[in-house]
Every structure is written in C-alpha cells, then in structure tokens.
C-alpha positions as CSV (number, residue, x, y, z in Angstrom):
1,M,-27.1,-83.1,-15.8
2,A,-26.6,-79.5,-16.9
3,R,-26.7,-78.3,-13.3
4,A,-24.1,-80.8,-12.3
5,L,-21.9,-79.8,-15.3
6,L,-22.2,-76.0,-14.4
7,A,-21.3,-76.7,-10.8
8,S,-18.2,-78.5,-11.9
9,L,-17.1,-75.7,-14.2
10,S,-17.8,-72.7,-11.9
11,P,-14.5,-73.0,-9.9
12,L,-12.6,-73.0,-13.2
13,V,-14.4,-69.9,-14.5
14,I,-14.0,-68.0,-11.3
15,A,-10.3,-68.9,-11.2
16,L,-9.8,-67.7,-14.7
17,L,-11.6,-64.4,-14.0
18,V,-9.6,-63.7,-10.9
19,A,-6.3,-64.5,-12.6
20,A,-7.2,-62.2,-15.5
21,A,-8.1,-59.2,-13.4
22,P,-5.1,-56.9,-12.7
23,R,-4.3,-56.1,-9.1
24,L,-4.4,-52.4,-8.1
25,F,-0.7,-52.4,-7.0
26,D,0.3,-54.0,-10.4
27,M,-1.1,-51.1,-12.5
28,P,1.6,-49.0,-14.0
29,E,1.8,-45.4,-13.0
30,I,0.3,-43.0,-15.5
31,P,3.1,-40.8,-16.9
32,E,3.0,-37.0,-16.9
33,R,3.8,-34.7,-19.8
34,R,4.6,-31.1,-18.7
35,M,3.9,-28.1,-20.9
36,M,4.8,-24.5,-20.1
37,S,3.0,-21.5,-21.6
38,Q,2.6,-17.8,-20.9
39,A,-0.8,-16.1,-20.5
40,G,-2.0,-14.7,-23.8
41,D,-0.4,-17.4,-26.0
42,N,-2.4,-19.9,-28.1
43,I,-1.6,-23.5,-27.3
44,T,-2.5,-27.0,-28.6
45,L,-2.7,-30.1,-26.3
46,D,-2.3,-33.4,-28.2
47,C,-4.4,-36.3,-27.0
48,P,-1.9,-38.9,-25.7
49,G,-2.1,-42.2,-27.7
50,V,-4.2,-40.8,-30.5
51,T,-2.8,-40.4,-34.1
52,D,-4.3,-39.6,-37.4
53,M,-4.9,-43.4,-38.0
54,S,-6.6,-44.0,-34.7
55,L,-10.3,-45.1,-34.7
56,V,-12.0,-42.8,-32.2
57,L,-15.7,-43.4,-31.5
58,Q,-15.9,-41.4,-28.3
59,L,-13.6,-39.0,-26.6
60,E,-13.5,-36.7,-23.6
61,W,-11.2,-33.9,-22.4
62,W,-11.0,-33.2,-18.7
63,A,-9.2,-30.5,-16.8
64,N,-8.8,-30.6,-13.0
65,D,-11.7,-33.1,-12.8
66,M,-13.9,-30.8,-14.8
67,K,-15.2,-32.0,-18.2
68,L,-14.3,-29.6,-21.0
69,V,-15.2,-31.3,-24.3
70,Q,-17.1,-34.4,-25.2
71,Y,-17.0,-36.0,-28.7
72,S,-19.2,-38.8,-30.1
73,D,-20.9,-39.8,-33.4
74,A,-23.7,-37.4,-32.4
75,G,-21.4,-34.4,-32.4
76,T,-19.0,-32.3,-30.2
77,T,-20.0,-30.5,-27.1
78,V,-17.9,-27.9,-25.4
79,W,-18.9,-27.6,-21.8
80,E,-16.6,-24.9,-20.5
81,N,-14.9,-21.8,-22.0
82,R,-16.7,-22.1,-25.3
83,R,-15.1,-18.9,-26.7
84,R,-11.6,-20.1,-26.0
85,I,-11.6,-23.9,-26.5
86,T,-12.0,-25.9,-29.7
87,L,-11.5,-29.6,-30.6
88,R,-9.6,-30.4,-33.8
89,K,-11.3,-33.0,-36.0
90,D,-8.2,-34.5,-37.5
91,N,-6.3,-35.6,-34.3
92,F,-8.7,-34.6,-31.5
93,A,-6.2,-32.1,-30.1
94,L,-7.5,-29.5,-27.6
95,E,-6.8,-25.9,-28.7
96,I,-6.9,-23.0,-26.1
97,H,-6.8,-19.5,-27.6
98,P,-5.7,-17.6,-25.6
99,V,-4.5,-19.4,-22.5
100,S,-4.9,-17.7,-19.1
101,A,-3.8,-18.4,-15.6
102,E,-7.1,-20.2,-14.8
103,D,-6.2,-22.9,-17.4
104,N,-3.3,-24.0,-15.2
105,G,-3.6,-27.7,-14.1
106,R,-3.8,-31.4,-15.1
107,Y,-5.5,-32.4,-18.4
108,T,-6.8,-35.8,-19.2
109,C,-7.9,-37.3,-22.6
110,L,-10.1,-40.4,-22.4
111,V,-10.6,-42.3,-25.7
112,N,-13.4,-44.8,-26.4
113,S,-14.6,-44.9,-22.8
114,R,-11.2,-46.0,-21.4
115,P,-11.0,-45.5,-17.6
116,R,-7.3,-44.5,-17.7
117,P,-5.5,-42.1,-20.1
118,E,-2.2,-42.9,-21.8
119,A,-0.7,-39.9,-20.0
120,Y,-1.6,-36.8,-18.0
121,I,-0.7,-33.4,-19.4
122,M,0.4,-30.9,-16.7
123,L,-0.1,-27.4,-18.1
124,Q,1.7,-24.6,-16.3
125,V,0.7,-21.1,-17.3
126,Q,3.0,-18.2,-16.4
127,D,1.2,-15.0,-15.5
128,V,1.4,-11.9,-13.3
129,P,0.9,-12.7,-9.6
130,D,-2.3,-12.5,-7.6
131,P,-2.6,-9.4,-5.5
132,P,-0.8,-9.5,-2.2
133,G,-2.6,-9.1,1.1
134,R,-3.8,-5.9,2.6
135,P,-0.8,-3.9,4.0
136,L,-0.9,-3.5,7.8
137,I,0.6,-0.6,9.8
138,M,3.1,-2.2,12.2
139,G,4.4,1.1,13.6
140,F,4.8,4.7,12.8
141,T,6.4,8.0,13.9
142,S,5.9,11.6,12.7
143,R,7.9,10.9,9.6
144,T,8.0,7.1,9.0
145,V,5.6,4.1,8.7
146,N,6.4,0.4,8.9
147,L,4.3,-1.7,6.6
148,S,3.8,-5.5,6.4
149,W,1.7,-7.6,4.1
150,A,1.0,-11.3,3.1
151,P,2.5,-12.6,-0.1
152,P,0.2,-13.4,-3.1
153,P,-1.7,-16.7,-2.8
154,D,-0.5,-17.7,-6.2
155,N,2.6,-16.3,-8.1
156,H,1.5,-18.3,-11.3
157,N,4.7,-20.3,-11.8
158,L,7.1,-17.3,-11.6
159,P,8.9,-16.1,-8.5
160,I,8.1,-12.7,-7.0
161,T,11.0,-10.3,-7.7
162,H,9.9,-7.3,-5.7
163,Y,6.9,-5.3,-4.6
164,L,5.6,-1.8,-5.5
165,I,3.9,0.5,-2.9
166,H,1.6,3.3,-3.8
167,M,0.8,6.1,-1.3
168,R,-2.2,8.3,-0.9
169,V,-2.4,11.5,1.1
170,G,-5.8,12.3,2.7
171,E,-9.0,10.3,2.6
172,K,-10.0,11.7,-0.9
173,G,-6.6,12.1,-2.4
174,H,-5.2,10.5,-5.5
175,W,-2.8,7.6,-5.6
176,D,0.7,8.6,-6.3
177,S,1.3,6.1,-9.1
178,R,4.2,8.1,-10.6
179,H,6.4,7.9,-7.6
180,G,5.8,4.3,-6.4
181,I,8.2,2.9,-3.7
182,M,9.9,-0.3,-5.0
183,T,11.2,-2.8,-2.5
184,R,14.7,-4.2,-2.9
185,D,13.6,-7.8,-3.0
186,N,10.6,-10.0,-2.3
187,R,10.5,-9.4,1.4
188,T,7.0,-8.5,2.6
189,Y,7.8,-5.5,4.7
190,Q,9.0,-2.0,4.1
191,Q,9.6,1.3,6.0
192,I,8.2,4.4,4.3
193,I,10.2,7.5,5.1
194,N,10.0,11.2,4.4
195,L,6.4,11.6,5.4
196,L,4.8,14.7,6.8
197,P,3.8,15.0,10.5
198,F,0.1,15.0,11.4
199,T,-1.0,13.8,8.0
200,V,-3.5,11.1,6.9
201,Y,-2.0,8.3,4.7
202,S,-3.1,5.0,3.2
203,F,-1.1,2.5,1.2
204,R,-1.6,-0.3,-1.4
205,V,0.9,-2.9,-2.7
206,F,1.5,-4.6,-6.0
207,A,3.5,-7.9,-6.5
208,V,5.8,-8.0,-9.5
209,N,7.4,-11.0,-11.4
210,K,8.9,-11.3,-14.9
211,M,5.4,-11.2,-16.5
212,G,4.6,-7.8,-14.8
213,R,2.8,-6.5,-11.8
214,S,-0.4,-7.8,-10.2
215,K,-3.6,-5.9,-9.5
216,P,-3.4,-3.7,-6.4
217,S,-4.0,-5.1,-2.9
218,I,-6.8,-3.9,-0.8
219,E,-5.7,-0.5,0.5
220,S,-4.5,-0.2,4.1
221,Y,-6.6,1.4,6.8
222,Y,-6.1,5.1,7.2
223,M,-3.5,6.2,9.6
224,V,-2.2,9.6,10.9
225,T,1.5,10.3,11.5
226,L,2.5,11.7,14.9
227,R,2.6,15.4,15.7
228,E,5.8,17.5,15.9
229,V,6.5,20.9,17.4
230,P,6.1,23.7,14.8
231,N,9.0,24.7,12.7
232,G,7.4,27.8,11.3
233,K,7.3,31.1,13.2
234,P,5.0,34.1,13.3
235,V,6.1,37.2,11.3
236,I,5.7,40.6,13.1
237,R,4.0,43.1,10.9
238,T,3.6,46.1,13.1
239,A,4.5,47.1,16.7
240,H,3.9,50.4,18.3
241,N,3.2,51.9,21.8
242,I,-0.4,53.0,22.4
243,S,0.1,54.3,25.9
244,A,2.7,54.8,28.6
245,T,2.4,51.2,29.8
246,S,1.3,49.2,26.7
247,V,2.5,48.2,23.2
248,Q,0.4,46.7,20.4
249,L,1.8,44.0,18.2
250,T,0.3,42.6,14.9
251,W,1.7,39.5,13.2
252,R,1.2,37.0,10.4
253,A,0.6,33.4,11.4
254,P,3.1,30.8,10.3
255,P,2.2,28.6,7.3
256,D,-0.2,25.8,7.9
257,E,2.3,23.1,6.7
258,T,4.7,24.2,9.4
259,I,2.4,23.7,12.4
260,H,2.6,19.8,12.4
261,G,-0.4,19.5,14.7
262,E,-3.5,21.3,16.0
263,F,-2.8,25.0,16.1
264,L,-3.6,26.2,19.7
265,G,-2.5,29.8,19.6
266,Y,0.5,31.9,20.7
267,R,2.6,32.5,23.8
268,L,3.9,36.1,24.3
269,E,6.9,36.6,26.6
270,Y,8.3,40.0,27.6
271,R,10.8,41.5,30.1
272,P,12.8,44.7,30.6
273,R,15.7,44.8,28.3
274,D,18.2,45.6,31.0
275,Q,17.1,42.7,33.3
276,G,17.8,39.0,33.2
277,P,15.5,36.1,32.1
278,E,14.2,35.7,35.7
279,T,12.0,38.7,35.1
280,V,10.2,37.3,32.0
281,R,6.4,37.4,32.0
282,E,4.2,35.3,29.8
283,T,0.8,35.9,28.1
284,Y,-1.0,33.1,26.4
285,I,-3.3,33.7,23.4
286,R,-5.3,30.5,23.0
287,D,-6.8,31.4,19.7
288,S,-4.9,30.6,16.4
289,N,-7.0,33.2,14.5
290,V,-5.8,36.1,16.6
291,N,-3.1,38.3,15.1
292,V,-3.2,41.4,17.2
293,S,-2.3,41.8,20.9
294,T,-1.7,44.6,23.3
295,L,1.2,44.1,25.6
296,A,0.9,45.8,29.0
297,A,4.5,46.4,29.9
298,R,3.7,47.9,33.4
299,Q,7.2,49.4,33.5
300,A,8.5,52.9,34.1
301,S,7.8,55.5,31.5
302,A,11.2,55.2,29.9
303,A,11.6,51.4,30.2
304,I,13.1,49.4,27.3
305,C,11.2,46.0,26.9
306,T,11.9,42.8,25.0
307,A,9.0,40.7,23.8
308,Q,9.0,37.2,22.3
309,L,6.1,35.7,20.3
310,S,5.9,32.0,19.7
311,S,3.3,29.6,18.2
312,S,2.1,26.5,20.0
313,C,0.5,23.2,18.9
314,I,-0.7,19.9,20.5
315,L,1.9,17.1,20.7
316,G,1.0,13.4,21.0
317,E,0.8,11.9,24.4
318,N,3.9,9.8,23.8
319,S,5.9,12.6,22.5
320,H,9.1,13.5,24.4
321,L,10.2,16.4,22.2
322,P,11.1,19.6,24.1
323,T,9.1,22.7,23.6
324,R,10.6,24.9,21.0
325,Q,10.3,28.7,21.1
326,L,10.0,29.8,17.5
327,S,10.0,33.4,18.5
328,L,10.5,37.0,17.4
329,S,12.2,39.4,19.8
330,L,11.1,43.1,19.9
331,V,13.0,45.9,21.4
332,V,10.2,48.3,22.4
333,D,10.6,51.9,23.4
334,C,7.8,52.5,25.9
335,C,8.1,56.3,26.2
336,P,4.7,57.8,26.7
337,G,3.0,60.0,24.1
338,R,5.5,59.2,21.4
339,E,4.8,57.2,18.3
340,S,7.5,54.9,17.0
341,Q,8.5,53.5,13.6
342,L,10.1,50.3,12.6
343,G,13.8,50.5,11.8
344,D,16.5,48.0,11.1
345,T,16.0,44.2,11.8
346,F,18.4,41.6,13.0
347,H,18.0,37.9,12.1
348,D,19.9,35.0,13.6
349,G,18.0,32.0,12.2
350,T,15.5,31.5,15.0
351,M,15.0,35.1,16.3
352,E,14.4,38.5,14.7
353,Q,15.1,41.7,16.5
354,L,13.2,44.8,15.2
355,N,14.2,48.2,16.4
356,W,12.2,51.3,15.9
357,I,13.0,55.0,16.6
358,A,10.8,57.3,18.6
359,H,9.8,60.7,17.1
360,M,11.5,63.6,18.9
C-alpha cells in the first residue's frame, strides 16, 4: 500500500522540484559597484546586502578568486595581506590600509554560505605605471641614436603622458639623472642627439603618468657611436734644421676628445715653397705616441720648404666622409750650418704658418 502511494506521488514531487528550480538563463545578472582609489590611501569596502541589523553567521571576502577573510562563530581568519587587511565587526566591511596597485580587481562578499553575492565591487587603484620594456637600438650615427621600447604592461588606470630617458656614458659610468630626456608624448620611440663620436652609451626608460614615474626599465645593450675624422690638430712646438738636407719637427698631439676614433698616427707632407702641389711628398708616422720627426728635404742647400703635419684615425667601414687634413704649415729655411729660431705665426683657422729667421 505504502509503495503504491509513493509511486503515485513521485511525479507530483518531481514536478514541483523542477518547477521551483530557477533556470540558468533566468538568473538576474549580478550588478557591479565601481570604486576608485589611489595607491597609498586607506579604503573601506562595504559588504553588499549587509547592514547593522543583519544576522551574519558566516561570511567570506574574496578578491579575484582568492579568499581574503573568513568569519564564523569560531573567529576571524585573514588569509592574505594580514598587515594591511582587517574586518570590521559592526558591519563586516573590509578595510585595506594602505591600498596598493596589487589590490586592483573584483571583490566578492558571500554571507551565510550564499553562492551568489548581492553585488560585485570593482576596485580600481591608480598608481605609477609598470616599467616599460628594454629600449632597443634601432639605428645610430656618430652623433645620434634612435631608440624604441615596448609600453608598460599595466599603466594602473591612468594614461601614460610621456617617457623619461636616462643616458650613461661608458660601461662603468653613472646615470645622468639630472639631465633626463623627456619625450613630447606617449610615443614609444625617440631620437637622442648631440652624442659624441666613438663613445660607448647605454640607456634606460621611465614611464610617467599623473601619479608619477615608474621604476626604470632594463637598461639597453651597450652601443658605440660611429667614428668621425679628427677635428683637433697637432701643435708645432719646435722646428729647426739639423743638417743641409733635413729639418727636425716636434709637436704636441691633439686632445683625445678630438680624435673621434682610434688614433693611428700622423701624416707629414712637404714640398719646395716655390713649386706647386704636384711636388708634394708624404711621410707616414704610424705611431700616435711619436712627437718628434726628422724631415729629409733632399733639396738644394738654399731651398725653402713647406711642411704639413696632420693627424689620422680609423673611420668606420660605412663612412663616406672625406679625409680632412688638419695641418700645420711650416716655412723652413734649409741653409746648411745655420741655426734658425721661430718668428711670427700666421693662423687662418685650419692652418698655421710659422716663420723663423736664420742667424747671420
């Protein structure tokens, strides 16, 4: 009898259960409440649906699918960020002090084992950006470098306004933080100008928004700017004839910062003063440390000679710059057996002419 009665009621019970169960597509969408805060501030997140009069037996706070706080009659347990997170006892609000960029995300408050919250809390924390990507060298000359880098992976709810570039000279130099190069906007490329030829450089980049600048990027790989022809010139110190057919010159090397490449040595040109450039002879001194040379004029005993001294350096393989003679011109009296002394000098910007008078 009982079995027959249960069999007759089963369809009715099942029908009632099916009718009472909500369908998935009939469930209302959970609303979102947005909150904005800045890194370093203290914030309080109220639990949606809970008031001072609510009976709360069990409660959980979640952030981005990670349990933060659990409350029950047995007590309160803080699972994450214990030094910065507390749960208020009066209304079960979540307090974060201070908030940081890592707190950005969706917060959920579940009350009395409910599977769905009354609302989600979307917390947006404004902070300085993440560091941008390592700057890459896209091209360079003897005086310029073209840099490019990837934007920060997260600008923390504030747009990037511009970038700041620091430069370092040499492998063990200091970063020039006082004279950073600021881009005009948030484009991720920049040309650096006014560099020195044949010099080692590296670069790092900061991203900047209204909250401030990020930590520096990974520094770029070291690079060396291209070479240039020297713009310095040797300075003649002494010049005198030591025989009937030779003159000795001594000079001071040009400053190192004017060489713009590897210093190879000098080129000495000379010719009779009364003859044209087709009679010029050359002598190469392939040692940058030499500063004395004897010029064998091999002219008649009363010949007047002109000598030019220029410095040389290595240029890059792709350089198409013309060879520049940064020279000094000497008017030499080659009379045998007579010492000479330096007299007046003539300077025209690229050449100096030194005259000396023979003793009678």
